[in-house]
Every structure is written in structure tokens, then in C-alpha cells.
C-alpha positions as CSV (number, residue, x, y, z in Angstrom):
1,M,-1.3,-18.0,-60.4
2,T,1.1,-20.7,-61.7
3,T,2.9,-18.1,-63.5
4,I,2.9,-15.4,-61.1
5,H,5.3,-17.5,-58.8
6,D,7.9,-18.5,-61.4
7,L,7.9,-14.5,-63.0
8,K,9.2,-13.4,-59.2
9,L,12.6,-14.2,-60.4
10,G,12.6,-10.6,-62.1
11,S,12.0,-8.4,-58.9
12,N,14.0,-10.8,-56.7
13,T,16.5,-10.1,-58.8
14,L,16.1,-6.6,-58.7
15,E,16.1,-6.8,-55.1
16,V,20.1,-8.3,-55.1
17,L,21.8,-5.4,-57.4
18,E,19.3,-2.7,-55.0
19,V,21.5,-4.0,-52.3
20,I,25.0,-4.3,-54.4
21,L,24.1,-0.6,-55.1
22,K,23.4,0.0,-51.5
23,S,26.9,-1.1,-50.4
24,L,28.6,0.2,-53.0
25,E,27.2,3.6,-52.3
26,A,28.3,3.4,-48.6
27,F,32.3,3.3,-49.6
28,P,31.8,7.3,-51.0
29,D,30.8,8.5,-47.6
30,E,33.1,6.9,-45.6
31,I,35.6,7.7,-47.9
32,A,34.6,11.5,-47.8
33,K,35.2,11.0,-44.2
34,L,38.5,11.0,-44.3
35,D,41.9,13.2,-44.2
36,L,43.5,12.4,-47.6
37,S,46.2,15.1,-47.8
38,K,49.3,13.2,-46.8
39,F,48.5,10.4,-49.8
40,T,49.3,11.8,-52.9
41,K,52.6,9.8,-53.3
42,I,50.9,7.2,-54.9
43,A,48.8,8.3,-57.3
44,S,49.7,5.5,-60.3
45,D,48.3,2.5,-57.7
46,I,44.9,4.4,-57.3
47,D,45.0,5.2,-61.6
48,K,44.8,1.0,-61.3
49,S,42.2,0.8,-59.2
50,Y,40.1,3.4,-60.8
51,Q,40.8,1.0,-64.0
52,N,39.4,-2.1,-61.9
53,V,36.5,0.6,-60.5
54,Q,35.7,1.0,-64.6
55,T,35.9,-3.0,-65.3
56,T,33.0,-3.1,-62.3
57,Q,31.2,-0.6,-64.2
58,K,31.5,-2.1,-67.4
59,N,30.3,-5.9,-65.7
60,V,27.4,-3.9,-64.1
61,T,26.5,-2.8,-67.7
62,A,26.8,-5.9,-69.1
63,M,24.5,-7.7,-66.0
64,K,22.1,-4.4,-66.8
65,E,22.2,-6.1,-70.9
66,A,21.4,-9.8,-69.2
67,I,19.0,-7.9,-67.7
68,S,17.3,-6.4,-70.5
69,Q,18.3,-9.8,-72.6
70,T,15.8,-12.2,-69.7
71,K,13.3,-9.1,-70.7
72,R,13.2,-9.7,-74.1
73,L,12.9,-13.5,-73.4
74,I,10.2,-13.1,-70.9
75,D,8.6,-11.2,-73.7
76,E,8.9,-13.8,-76.2
77,I,7.8,-16.4,-73.9
78,K,5.0,-14.5,-73.1
79,S,4.0,-13.6,-77.3
80,Q,4.6,-17.6,-77.6
81,M,2.4,-18.6,-75.0
82,D,-0.7,-15.8,-76.4
83,N,-0.4,-18.3,-79.9
84,K,-0.7,-21.2,-78.6
85,L,-3.2,-19.8,-76.2
86,N,-5.1,-18.5,-79.1
87,T,-4.5,-21.7,-81.4
88,F,-6.1,-23.5,-78.1
89,N,-8.8,-21.3,-78.1
90,A,-9.5,-21.6,-81.3
91,D,-9.4,-26.0,-81.9
92,F,-11.8,-26.1,-77.9
93,L,-14.7,-23.8,-80.1
94,S,-15.2,-25.8,-82.8
95,T,-16.3,-28.1,-80.4
96,K,-20.1,-27.8,-79.0
97,E,-19.9,-30.5,-76.6
98,I,-17.2,-28.9,-74.2
99,K,-17.6,-25.5,-75.2
100,E,-18.5,-24.7,-71.3
101,V,-15.0,-26.4,-70.1
102,I,-12.9,-24.2,-73.0
103,L,-14.9,-21.2,-71.5
104,Q,-13.6,-21.7,-68.3
105,T,-9.9,-22.6,-69.4
106,Q,-10.1,-20.1,-71.6
107,S,-10.9,-17.3,-68.2
108,A,-8.6,-19.0,-65.7
109,I,-5.3,-19.0,-68.8
110,N,-6.7,-15.3,-69.6
111,G,-6.1,-14.4,-66.4
112,V,-3.0,-15.8,-66.1
113,K,-2.4,-14.1,-69.0
114,R,-3.4,-10.5,-67.2
115,Q,-1.2,-11.8,-64.2
116,I,1.7,-11.6,-66.6
117,D,0.9,-8.7,-68.1
118,A,0.8,-7.1,-64.3
119,I,4.4,-8.9,-63.9
120,K,5.8,-7.9,-66.9
121,S,4.4,-4.0,-66.5
122,G,6.2,-4.1,-62.6
123,F,9.3,-5.3,-64.5
124,D,9.3,-2.6,-66.9
125,S,8.9,-0.7,-64.0
126,S,11.5,-2.2,-61.9
127,Y,14.3,-2.4,-65.0
128,A,13.4,1.7,-65.3
129,E,14.4,2.1,-61.3
130,F,17.3,0.0,-62.3
131,N,18.6,2.6,-64.5
132,T,17.8,5.1,-62.2
133,K,19.6,3.8,-59.8
134,K,22.2,3.0,-62.7
135,E,22.3,7.0,-63.4
136,K,23.2,7.5,-59.2
137,F,25.7,5.1,-59.4
138,D,27.6,6.6,-62.5
139,K,27.2,9.6,-60.4
140,K,28.7,8.1,-57.1
141,S,30.9,6.7,-59.0
142,T,32.5,9.7,-60.5
143,E,32.5,11.0,-56.8
144,V,34.7,7.9,-56.1
145,N,37.2,8.6,-58.7
146,Q,37.5,12.1,-57.5
147,N,37.9,11.2,-53.5
148,L,40.4,8.3,-54.9
149,A,42.7,10.7,-56.8
150,N,44.2,11.7,-53.1
151,F,43.8,8.0,-51.8
152,N,46.7,5.4,-51.5
153,A,47.2,1.8,-49.6
154,K,44.4,0.6,-50.3
155,K,45.0,-0.4,-54.0
156,D,44.5,-4.1,-53.1
157,D,41.0,-3.8,-51.0
158,F,39.7,-2.2,-53.6
159,T,40.9,-4.7,-55.9
160,N,39.5,-7.9,-54.1
161,M,36.2,-6.1,-54.2
162,A,35.8,-5.3,-57.7
163,N,37.2,-9.2,-57.9
164,E,34.6,-10.1,-55.5
165,A,32.1,-8.1,-57.1
166,N,32.2,-9.7,-60.3
167,R,32.0,-13.5,-58.8
168,Q,28.8,-11.9,-57.5
169,I,28.0,-10.5,-61.1
170,T,28.9,-13.9,-62.5
171,N,26.7,-16.0,-60.3
172,L,24.2,-13.4,-60.2
173,Q,24.4,-13.8,-64.2
174,G,24.2,-18.0,-63.6
175,M,20.7,-17.4,-62.1
176,V,19.4,-15.3,-64.4
177,E,20.2,-17.9,-67.1
178,N,18.7,-20.5,-64.5
179,A,15.9,-18.6,-64.5
180,T,15.6,-18.2,-68.1
181,N,15.8,-22.3,-68.2
182,S,13.1,-22.5,-66.0
183,L,10.8,-20.3,-68.1
184,T,11.4,-21.8,-71.0
185,E,10.7,-25.2,-69.0
186,L,7.8,-24.1,-68.1
187,L,6.8,-22.3,-71.7
188,N,7.3,-26.1,-73.2
189,N,5.4,-28.0,-70.4
190,V,2.8,-25.1,-71.2
191,N,3.0,-26.1,-74.6
192,S,3.1,-30.4,-74.0
193,S,-0.3,-29.5,-71.7
194,V,-1.8,-27.6,-74.7
195,D,-1.3,-30.4,-77.3
196,T,-2.6,-33.1,-75.0
197,A,-5.3,-31.2,-74.0
198,N,-5.8,-31.1,-78.8
199,T,-5.4,-34.1,-79.1
200,K,-7.7,-35.8,-76.4
201,K,-10.9,-33.1,-76.5
202,D,-12.9,-35.9,-78.1
203,N,-13.3,-37.7,-74.9
204,L,-14.2,-34.0,-72.3
205,D,-13.1,-36.2,-69.1
206,A,-9.8,-37.5,-70.2
207,S,-9.3,-33.8,-71.1
208,I,-10.6,-32.2,-68.0
209,Q,-8.2,-34.9,-65.7
210,T,-5.7,-34.0,-68.6
211,A,-5.6,-30.4,-67.5
212,N,-6.0,-31.1,-64.4
213,T,-2.3,-32.2,-64.6
214,T,-1.3,-29.9,-66.3
215,K,-1.9,-27.6,-63.2
216,Q,-0.9,-29.4,-60.9
217,E,2.9,-30.0,-62.0
218,L,2.7,-26.1,-63.4
219,E,2.6,-25.3,-59.6
220,V,5.0,-27.3,-58.2
221,I,7.4,-26.1,-61.4
222,A,6.7,-22.7,-60.5
223,R,6.8,-23.8,-56.1
224,N,10.6,-24.8,-57.1
225,T,11.6,-22.2,-59.6
226,E,10.4,-19.8,-56.5
227,N,12.3,-21.5,-53.5
228,L,15.3,-21.6,-56.1
229,V,15.5,-17.9,-56.7
230,N,14.2,-17.0,-53.2
231,N,17.5,-18.9,-51.4
232,A,19.9,-17.5,-54.7
233,A,18.9,-14.7,-54.0
234,D,19.2,-15.0,-50.1
235,E,22.5,-16.6,-50.2
236,L,23.7,-13.3,-52.3
237,K,22.4,-10.4,-50.1
238,N,24.5,-12.6,-46.8
239,R,27.6,-12.6,-49.3
240,I,27.4,-9.0,-50.4
241,S,26.3,-8.1,-47.1
242,T,29.5,-10.2,-45.4
243,A,32.0,-9.2,-47.8
244,V,31.2,-5.3,-47.6
245,N,31.7,-5.4,-44.2
246,E,34.9,-6.8,-44.1
247,K,36.3,-4.7,-46.1
248,V,34.6,-1.3,-44.7
249,S,35.8,-2.8,-41.1
250,S,39.4,-3.4,-43.2
251,V,39.7,0.3,-44.8
252,T,38.3,1.6,-40.9
253,G,41.1,-0.2,-38.9
254,V,44.1,1.1,-41.4
255,L,42.3,4.8,-41.3
256,K,42.1,5.0,-37.7
257,N,45.5,3.6,-37.0
258,E,46.6,7.3,-39.5
259,I,44.0,9.3,-37.9
260,L,45.7,8.3,-34.3
261,T,49.2,9.1,-35.6
262,Q,47.8,12.4,-36.4
263,T,46.4,12.7,-33.3
264,D,49.2,11.7,-31.1
265,E,51.1,14.9,-33.0
266,K,48.5,16.8,-31.7
267,L,48.6,15.8,-28.5
268,N,52.1,16.3,-28.3
269,L,51.5,20.0,-28.5
270,K,49.3,19.8,-25.0
271,A,49.6,19.8,-21.5
272,N,52.0,16.7,-19.6
273,Q,48.7,15.1,-18.1
274,A,51.5,13.6,-15.1
275,T,51.8,17.5,-14.3
276,T,47.6,18.4,-15.0
277,Y,44.6,18.4,-13.1
278,T,42.0,16.7,-15.3
279,K,38.5,18.3,-15.2
280,T,37.2,15.8,-12.8
281,E,40.5,16.2,-10.7
282,V,39.6,19.9,-10.4
283,D,36.0,19.7,-9.8
284,S,36.5,16.9,-7.3
285,K,39.5,19.3,-5.4
286,L,37.6,22.8,-5.3
287,G,34.6,20.6,-4.0
288,L,36.4,20.2,-0.5
289,K,37.2,23.7,-0.6
290,A,34.7,26.6,0.8
291,D,32.7,29.1,-1.2
292,K,34.2,32.1,-0.8
293,S,30.6,33.9,-1.3
294,T,29.6,32.1,2.1
295,T,32.9,31.6,3.8
296,Y,34.5,34.5,6.5
297,T,38.0,34.9,5.4
298,K,40.4,35.2,8.2
299,A,40.5,39.0,8.8
300,E,36.6,38.9,8.7
301,T,37.0,36.0,11.7
302,N,39.2,37.8,13.6
303,N,36.9,40.9,13.6
304,L,33.8,39.4,14.2
305,L,35.4,37.3,17.1
306,N,37.0,40.3,18.5
307,T,33.6,41.6,18.6
308,K,32.0,38.8,20.3
309,L,34.9,37.6,23.1
310,A,37.6,39.4,24.5
311,V,41.3,38.2,23.7
312,A,41.9,37.8,27.3
313,T,39.0,36.7,28.1
314,Y,39.4,33.6,25.6
315,N,43.3,33.4,26.6
316,T,41.8,32.8,30.6
317,D,38.7,31.3,30.2
318,K,39.0,29.1,26.6
319,A,38.8,25.6,28.9
320,T,35.4,26.6,29.1
321,F,34.3,26.8,26.1
322,A,33.6,23.6,23.8
323,T,36.8,22.3,21.2
324,K,35.1,21.8,17.9
325,T,35.7,17.5,19.0
326,E,33.9,17.9,21.6
327,L,30.9,19.6,19.4
328,N,30.7,17.1,16.8
329,T,29.6,14.2,20.0
330,K,27.3,16.3,20.4
331,S,23.4,15.6,19.2
332,N,22.0,18.1,16.8
333,S,18.9,19.6,18.2
334,N,16.1,18.3,15.2
335,A,17.6,14.8,16.8
336,V,16.6,15.2,20.4
337,V,13.5,15.1,22.2
338,N,13.2,19.1,23.7
339,L,11.3,20.2,26.5
340,T,9.6,22.9,24.6
341,G,7.8,22.5,21.1
342,N,6.2,20.1,18.8
343,Q,8.0,17.2,17.7
344,T,7.0,14.0,15.9
345,I,8.9,11.1,17.7
346,A,9.2,7.7,15.0
347,G,9.4,4.1,16.2
348,V,8.5,2.2,19.1
349,K,9.0,3.8,22.9
350,T,8.8,2.0,26.1
351,F,8.4,4.1,29.5
352,S,9.8,2.3,32.7
353,A,7.1,4.4,34.8
354,P,3.5,5.2,33.0
355,P,4.0,9.4,31.6
356,V,2.4,11.9,33.5
357,S,-0.3,13.8,32.5
358,A,-2.5,16.4,34.4
359,R,-4.5,17.6,31.6
360,N,-7.3,15.2,30.0
361,P,-7.6,14.7,26.1
362,T,-9.6,16.6,24.1
363,A,-8.4,15.2,20.9
364,N,-9.7,11.4,19.3
365,N,-5.5,10.7,19.1
366,Q,-4.5,12.1,22.0
367,V,-3.8,9.8,25.1
368,A,-6.1,10.0,28.2
369,N,-5.5,9.6,31.7
370,K,-6.5,7.8,34.9
371,A,-8.9,9.9,36.2
372,Y,-10.4,10.8,32.7
373,V,-11.3,6.8,32.0
374,D,-12.4,6.1,35.2
375,S,-15.1,8.9,34.5
376,V,-16.2,9.1,31.2
377,G,-16.0,4.9,31.8
378,N,-18.4,4.8,35.2
379,A,-20.5,7.7,34.4
380,K,-20.9,6.8,30.6
381,V,-20.6,3.5,29.6
382,A,-22.4,0.4,31.1
383,L,-20.4,-3.6,30.8
384,T,-21.4,-5.3,29.2
385,K,-23.2,-7.8,30.4
386,Y,-21.5,-11.3,30.4
387,N,-22.7,-14.3,29.1
388,S,-22.4,-17.3,31.9
389,E,-22.0,-19.8,29.6
390,V,-18.6,-17.9,28.6
391,L,-17.9,-17.2,32.1
392,I,-15.3,-19.2,34.3
393,P,-16.8,-21.2,36.6
394,L,-15.7,-20.8,40.4
395,T,-14.1,-24.5,41.3
396,A,-12.5,-23.3,44.9
397,N,-12.4,-20.1,47.1
398,L,-10.5,-17.5,45.7
399,V,-8.5,-14.4,47.6
400,W,-7.8,-11.0,45.9
401,S,-6.7,-7.9,47.5
402,V,-6.7,-3.8,46.2
403,G,-5.2,-1.0,47.9
404,T,-1.4,0.4,48.3
405,T,-0.2,-3.4,49.3
406,G,-1.2,-6.6,48.6
407,K,-2.3,-9.0,51.3
408,S,-0.2,-12.2,52.4
409,G,-2.1,-15.1,50.5
410,A,-3.7,-13.3,48.4
411,S,-3.3,-14.7,44.7
412,K,-3.9,-11.6,42.4
413,H,-3.9,-7.7,43.4
414,F,-5.4,-4.2,42.1
415,N,-4.0,-0.5,42.4
416,S,-7.8,0.0,42.2
417,I,-11.5,-1.3,42.9
418,D,-12.6,-0.7,39.2
419,L,-10.3,-3.5,37.9
420,A,-11.1,-6.0,40.7
421,I,-14.5,-6.0,39.4
422,N,-13.9,-5.9,36.2
423,E,-12.0,-9.0,36.9
424,A,-14.0,-10.6,39.0
425,L,-16.3,-10.3,36.1
426,K,-15.1,-12.9,34.0
427,Y,-16.1,-15.6,36.8
428,R,-19.7,-17.2,37.3
429,Q,-20.7,-18.3,41.0
430,T,-20.7,-22.4,41.6
431,P,-22.5,-23.4,45.3
432,S,-20.9,-21.6,48.5
433,K,-17.8,-20.3,46.0
434,Y,-16.9,-16.8,46.5
435,I,-14.0,-14.3,45.2
436,D,-13.0,-12.6,48.6
437,L,-11.8,-8.9,47.8
438,Y,-9.6,-7.5,50.8
439,L,-9.1,-3.7,51.2
440,T,-5.6,-3.2,52.0
441,S,-6.0,0.4,52.6
442,D,-8.9,3.6,52.0
443,I,-9.7,3.6,48.2
444,T,-10.4,6.8,46.9
445,V,-13.0,7.1,44.1
446,P,-12.4,9.8,42.2
447,S,-15.5,9.2,39.8
448,Q,-19.1,7.1,40.0
449,L,-18.9,3.6,39.5
450,Y,-21.4,2.2,37.4
451,Y,-22.0,-1.3,36.6
452,Y,-25.4,-2.3,34.0
453,G,-26.8,-5.9,33.6
454,V,-24.2,-7.7,36.0
455,D,-24.1,-10.8,38.4
456,L,-21.5,-9.9,40.7
457,K,-23.0,-12.1,43.9
458,H,-20.3,-14.3,43.8
459,L,-17.8,-11.2,45.0
460,R,-17.1,-10.0,48.1
461,I,-15.9,-6.9,48.9
462,Q,-13.8,-7.0,52.5
463,G,-13.6,-3.9,54.1
464,G,-12.3,-5.6,57.6
465,R,-14.6,-2.8,59.9
466,S,-15.1,-4.9,63.0
467,A,-16.7,-4.3,66.8
468,S,-13.0,-4.0,67.7
469,N,-11.5,-2.1,64.5
470,A,-12.5,0.6,62.1
471,G,-11.5,-0.9,59.1
472,F,-10.9,0.3,55.8
473,K,-12.9,3.0,53.9
474,I,-14.0,3.4,50.1
475,I,-13.8,6.9,49.8
476,A,-15.5,9.2,47.6
477,G,-14.1,12.2,45.4
478,A,-14.3,15.7,46.8
479,N,-16.0,16.7,43.8
480,L,-18.4,13.9,43.1
481,N,-21.0,15.6,42.1
482,A,-19.1,18.8,41.3
483,N,-21.3,19.5,37.9
484,R,-24.4,17.6,38.9
485,S,-27.1,15.5,41.3
486,D,-27.0,12.3,40.6
487,R,-23.5,10.6,41.1
488,Y,-22.5,7.9,43.6
489,I,-19.9,5.9,44.4
490,F,-21.5,2.7,43.0
491,Y,-24.8,2.3,40.9
492,F,-25.6,-0.3,39.8
493,E,-29.0,-1.1,37.0
494,R,-30.5,-4.5,36.3
495,S,-27.7,-5.7,38.5
496,H,-27.0,-8.6,41.3
497,T,-23.8,-6.5,43.6
498,P,-21.4,-7.6,45.4
499,I,-21.4,-8.4,49.1
500,F,-20.3,-5.4,51.0
501,V,-18.5,-6.8,54.4
502,G,-17.6,-4.0,56.9
503,V,-16.7,-1.4,54.4
504,T,-17.4,2.4,55.3
505,F,-18.3,4.5,52.4
506,K,-17.5,8.3,53.4
507,G,-18.6,11.5,51.3
508,N,-18.2,15.3,52.2
509,W,-22.1,16.1,53.2
510,V,-22.5,18.0,56.3
511,P,-25.8,19.8,57.5
512,N,-26.3,23.6,56.1
513,T,-24.6,24.9,58.7
514,T,-22.3,27.7,59.2
515,P,-18.8,27.1,59.0
516,R,-18.9,24.5,57.1
517,P,-16.1,22.3,57.1
518,T,-13.8,22.8,54.0
519,G,-14.5,20.7,51.2
520,M,-17.9,19.5,52.9
521,K,-21.2,20.6,51.5
522,A,-25.3,20.3,51.8
523,G,-27.7,19.3,49.5
524,A,-27.8,17.6,46.2
525,K,-24.2,18.7,45.1
526,A,-23.0,16.2,47.9
527,D,-22.3,13.0,47.8
528,N,-23.9,9.4,47.4
529,G,-23.5,6.1,48.8
530,I,-25.1,3.3,46.9
531,R,-28.0,3.5,44.3
532,V,-29.3,0.2,42.8
533,S,-32.4,0.4,40.0
534,N,-34.7,-1.8,37.6
535,G,-34.7,-4.8,39.3
536,S,-31.6,-5.1,41.4
537,Y,-30.1,-6.4,44.3
538,L,-28.1,-5.0,47.2
539,Q,-26.4,-6.4,49.8
540,T,-24.3,-5.0,52.4
541,S,-22.9,-6.6,56.0
542,E,-21.7,-5.0,58.8
543,C,-21.2,-1.4,56.8
544,R,-21.2,2.1,57.7
545,F,-22.3,5.1,55.6
546,E,-21.3,8.7,56.8
547,N,-21.2,12.2,55.8
548,L,-23.4,11.1,52.5
549,N,-26.4,12.6,50.7
550,N,-28.2,9.8,50.6
551,A,-26.5,7.1,51.9
552,T,-28.7,4.3,50.1
553,L,-31.3,4.5,46.9
554,I,-33.7,1.9,46.2
555,T,-35.5,2.7,43.1
556,Y,-37.8,1.0,40.5
557,N,-38.6,-2.8,41.6
558,S,-35.3,-3.7,43.3
559,K,-34.3,-4.8,46.4
560,A,-32.4,-4.9,49.6
561,C,-30.9,-5.9,52.9
562,L,-28.7,-3.9,55.0
563,Y,-27.4,-6.5,57.6
564,G,-25.4,-6.7,60.3
565,S,-25.2,-6.3,64.2
566,I,-22.6,-3.0,64.1
567,S,-24.8,-1.5,60.6
568,S,-24.9,1.8,60.9
569,I,-25.5,5.3,59.0
570,E,-24.1,8.7,60.7
571,N,-24.5,12.5,59.8
572,C,-26.1,11.9,56.7
573,N,-29.2,13.5,54.9
574,V,-30.9,10.6,54.2
575,G,-30.4,7.5,55.3
576,V,-32.5,5.2,53.4
577,F,-34.2,6.0,50.2
578,T,-36.7,3.5,48.2
579,H,-39.5,4.1,45.8
580,D,-41.4,2.2,43.2
581,N,-42.5,-0.8,44.7
582,T,-39.3,-1.5,45.6
583,N,-38.3,-4.0,49.0
584,V,-36.0,-3.4,51.4
585,I,-35.0,-5.0,55.1
586,V,-33.0,-3.1,57.5
587,H,-31.4,-5.1,60.0
588,N,-30.2,-4.3,63.0
589,T,-28.8,-1.2,61.5
590,T,-28.0,2.1,64.0
591,I,-29.1,5.8,62.3
592,L,-28.1,8.4,63.8
593,N,-27.3,12.8,63.3
594,T,-29.5,11.9,60.0
595,N,-31.9,14.5,58.4
596,I,-34.4,11.9,57.5
597,A,-33.8,8.1,58.9
598,V,-35.5,6.2,56.5
599,K,-37.9,7.6,53.6
600,S,-40.7,4.9,51.5
601,H,-42.3,6.5,48.7
602,A,-44.6,5.2,45.8
603,L,-45.6,2.1,46.9
604,A,-42.2,0.9,48.6
605,R,-42.2,-1.4,51.6
606,V,-39.5,-1.1,54.1
607,Y,-39.2,-3.4,56.8
608,L,-37.2,-2.3,59.9
609,Y,-36.3,-5.4,62.5
610,R,-34.5,-4.1,65.8
611,G,-32.2,-1.5,65.2
612,S,-32.2,2.6,66.2
613,I,-33.0,5.7,65.3
614,S,-31.9,8.7,67.0
615,K,-30.5,12.1,66.8
616,C,-32.9,12.6,63.4
617,S,-34.9,15.4,62.5
618,L,-37.0,13.1,61.8
619,G,-37.7,9.1,62.0
620,L,-39.6,7.5,59.2
621,E,-41.4,9.0,56.5
622,V,-44.3,7.9,54.1
623,R,-45.5,8.9,50.7
624,Y,-47.6,8.5,47.4
625,G,-48.8,4.7,49.2
626,G,-45.4,3.5,50.6
627,N,-45.2,1.5,53.7
628,I,-43.0,0.9,56.4
629,S,-42.8,-1.8,59.2
630,T,-41.1,-2.1,62.4
631,N,-40.3,-5.0,64.5
632,G,-38.3,-4.3,67.7
633,T,-36.4,-1.0,66.3
634,T,-36.4,1.7,68.7
635,L,-37.0,5.0,68.4
636,A,-35.7,7.4,70.7
637,L,-37.9,8.6,73.6
638,Q,-39.5,12.1,73.1
639,T,-38.6,12.9,76.5
640,D,-34.8,12.0,76.1
641,A,-33.8,15.4,75.0
642,T,-30.0,14.5,73.7
643,N,-31.4,11.4,71.9
644,K,-34.8,12.1,70.8
645,N,-35.7,12.6,67.1
646,T,-37.3,15.9,66.5
647,S,-40.5,13.9,64.9
648,D,-40.6,9.9,64.9
649,A,-42.9,9.9,61.9
650,N,-44.8,11.9,59.7
651,V,-47.8,10.0,60.2
652,A,-49.2,8.0,63.1
653,Y,-48.5,4.8,63.5
654,S,-50.8,1.5,62.4
655,A,-53.6,4.3,60.8
656,V,-54.2,4.1,56.9
657,T,-53.5,7.7,55.8
658,N,-53.5,9.7,52.4
659,H,-49.3,8.9,52.6
660,G,-49.2,5.5,53.6
661,I,-48.8,3.6,56.7
662,I,-46.3,2.4,59.4
663,F,-46.7,-0.2,61.1
664,K,-45.2,-0.4,64.5
665,N,-44.6,-3.7,66.5
């Protein structure tokens, strides 16, 4: 292994020579590109340069010979090593005690020998490759000589280059000599190691130690030799590369000046740049011109104008036409909002007034108007039951208002009653504290207001009705039940309703008579008043119900209290309709001009205290186990032709019947 590193010198040397050859090969290519027709005056100088190149060739030949000598020296060293190894093997074979060590050492040395043979073979191959490259170099040299016959003014550069090559070759020869000395020293060390082994063969341990020491010395020598050769080769490569680049740059500069001179002579025959447009300038100016294929000529323009606008009209009315400057200040049609057609508008737009839309949305991404939101939200979506732990406790009485104008002293005002109720749902009652919501105008409810699982007993909706004041109305929309029969102004499930005070509820019901007033209806398609169901509680005071199909409907375990000295139900189909285990108190309420005043069905219980029932088709009706108790309630005498009811009750008083019972006191 040690000898392999030492003998790498030959391979590195060939690499250096290859760099030199490549550098020299580049010169003819560069020279071949030049116009040398004008350099015929100094042919004699070129001849001298040619002689210098031939000298360089001779130096290269001498270098080849030196390499051949190095090869022969390596062969001699190999032969000497073979002889020494044979002697060493013969001496060691005579000693049986160290036969095994000798065999191992012999195997190692034979391995080194094979490696040396391989290096020699590689060196022979490199040498053959060098001869091939030399032949190429000789061929290139012949081409250079032919080109140099017409070349002048560069003899000094080539002379210096040849001198530099001579110096590099001298350095290379010195490196070869150093390598030869190193190999000789290596051979001497090997011989010394073999002699040492022979003299100490009687002592096995000493012989082995000496062999190891010799191996280490050989490795050190090999590393030193390898570093020396590598450093010298790198330095030689750098120096040759630098020298060649400098010479090529120098030659290129001079040739560039000559080429520029010829170019100037050529350019003198071209147009004067000061008076001639460049291609870029021509393209730029043409870009400002109209495309002839898409542009009218003056004659074509005049003809078109004459067909569109009479000259006389233009001369007299041209003040009514916009100028180009005026038209340029106007927006393009695609940059403004048009009155018709589909457009996409980017950015955030703020409207000072809400946009108006008479159409209900039909797609998910369309804007909904208020009427649609009210109808869908109140008819189909129940408000979420508020958790009392997160509601705002009332710490004082509050005054709010709803209507077209605000109420003096009100802390909040709303334009619609559903918004006001939703705001009230954020609060919870504390003892003796209420929110009083005052109506400041009649309120129209276009669709049913539906609430589920809410507690609004802390909200009092004040209509302002009294014995001397008609107050304000909550009016059902004209088509509340246009397509159904179960819509009410208010519908509460599992809820405590607000306390309605002095409010009038008005619908569009009239008896089935002709002619019927415009907008009024009979039967189930007419508007209904208030419905409570599934355990709800309704409370009214001094309220009036008029022109409703069902003024009130109390069902399914619910309770209601209709109270007030001026409470009334007038011109309705049914006044109080209750069924399915409900409890209703009707206190001091006047019911008149109604088809059926009170209906109690399916175990419902109604308590009538005072009040009166008159001008009704049927005063009291019990069915399916209903129960009605009256105390101080006046039913018009049947002898009173003006105020009597067509029938006071459907069963006998105070008698248990299949329909139920009516207790009269």
C-alpha cells in the first residue's frame, strides 16, 4: 500500500502534461478565428517565432525522454525489489520457527509487488496516452505553423510563452528528479528493512517489531512523497493556467483593436446615426400611429359623417354635441352602476337609507326584506329559551316605546313590536320591577309573532286604552291566514306572555253576510287574536278584541286571566275558546255581537265573574266534559228583543250532561 502512494507521481506528472497540452491546443483555435490577411509584412519575425515553437517541441521531446528514463528507473527499482524479496524469502524459509511470519510477510510483499505491477501497467498506459497526445500536439503544431505564416506583431508574446514553457518543463524535470530520488530512497529503506530482518531472524519477536517499524517508516515516506508531488503538480497547474490566460488575454486585446479598426472602416460605409432612426425608434414612432387596416382615412370619415349628420345641422347645432375632452371626463359604462342588467359590484357600499325590495328572496345568497324575515322568523322559528342565570336582572322600572314616534322619557324606542319583545327577553324580573312598553301609534303585524319557552311576565305592553281614551291597536295583517287557518297575532307555547294593558287587537272577521266589507273575511281564513298552548300563561287587562275569528284560544294545560272593567270582545266568531285541561278566568268582560261567546271543551274549566254576554248567537257552550261557572255574569233576557242572545247555553244550567256542566249563580 505504501509503494502505491509513492508511485502516484507518474500519474500526477501526466496530468500536468495534459494541462500543458490543452493550454497549447487552445491557441490554434483562437488564432484560426482571426483575420490575418493584413499581417504579411513581418513574415521573417514569424519565422523566428516558429523556431521558438520548434524549440518548445524539442523541450517537450526531452521531457518525454525524461519520463521514459523515469519509467526505466521504476523498472530497475522493481527488479531490485524483486531480487531483495527473493533473497528475503530464501532466508526466511530456512527458519522453521518463523515460517508462519515469513509467509504472512511474503504475502504482504507480494501484494505490494502486484500493486507495483499494476502501477507500472498504468504508467505504461499513461505513457502510450502521452505519445498519442504528442502526436495530436505535433499535428496541432503543424497547423499553428501554417497559421503563423500570416501572423505578425505577436512574436514577443510567443517568445515569452515559449520561455515560460521551457521554465515549466525545467520545473517538471526537477519534480521528476525529486520523484526519482524519493523512489531511490524508498528502495534503500526497503533494502535496509530486509537486511534488518535477516540479521534478526533468530529472534522472532525482534524480527516482527523491526518489520512493523519498517512498515511505519515506509508509510511516512509515502505520505511525504505523495504530498510533495501533489503540491508541486497543483502549483505547476496554477502557474501554467495563469500564464496561458494572461497571454490569451493579451493576444485577444490586440486582435480586438485590429477588429475594431476594420469594423470602423465598415461602419463608415453605413448611414449617419445622427440622421437615421434606429429600429427601436422606428418601432416606437410607429406605435403612436393608427393601424391603417382599422382606421378610416379623412375621405372615409367625411363620407361617414355626411351619412349621419348633415353639415348644416352640425354647423348650427354642434353646441349640443359633446367634445372629445368632455367625453373623456365621463365614466365608461362598465365602471358605473346601470339601472338594468346584471353586474358584480366590489368593495363595501354604505347606504344612507335601507335598500327597498318588494320581492321575497328565493336563493340562499339573496338579501331578505323585513316582511319576509318577520313572516319566516315568527311563523317557523321559536325564540331560544333564555337562561335566567345569564339574563340582566331588572333593578329599576324601565320605560320603552314602539311606534312611529318615541315617547317622552322612554330610554329606548323601537320601530317594530317584535324587536322590542326580543330586547325584553334579555332581562329577568325582580320583585315589583317591570318594563313598560308604550305603543305610540297603531301597530300592524304582517305575520304571526311566535314565541316558545319564554318568560315575559316582567314586560307590560301598554296600549293606553281607558274609559275616556280609545288607545292604540295591534292590528293583524290583512292576509294573516291567506293560505292557512291557524295564524294568530300572538302565539305562545310553554311561555309566560307579556301583560297586555289597554291594548286593542283587531282582525278582518265579519259574519258571513253580503255584501261583505272590502278586505273582511268570514270563517277560518280570517285573522285570530292570541293563542297560548302547552302550559302557557296569558294575562290581559282592559283589552279589547274585535273582528277576529278566535279572539282568544287557550289550550293544553294552559291558564289565562282576562281582566278589566272595560275589557270587551266584540264582533268576533268566538270570544273565549278553551280546551284540554285548561283554566281560564274571564273577569268583568263584555262579550257582544259574537257568534259564540265562550266555548269550553275537553275538561277545560272557565270561570266567568261579572261581565255580560249579549247579542250573541250562542252565549255558552260546553262539550266533551267542559266546565263553565258563572258568578254575577249577566246574560241578556230572552224577552229583550234588542240585546238577547239567540241561545244563552247549549245545555241546562247546573245539570250534569253528556256535554258537560254550566254552573250559574
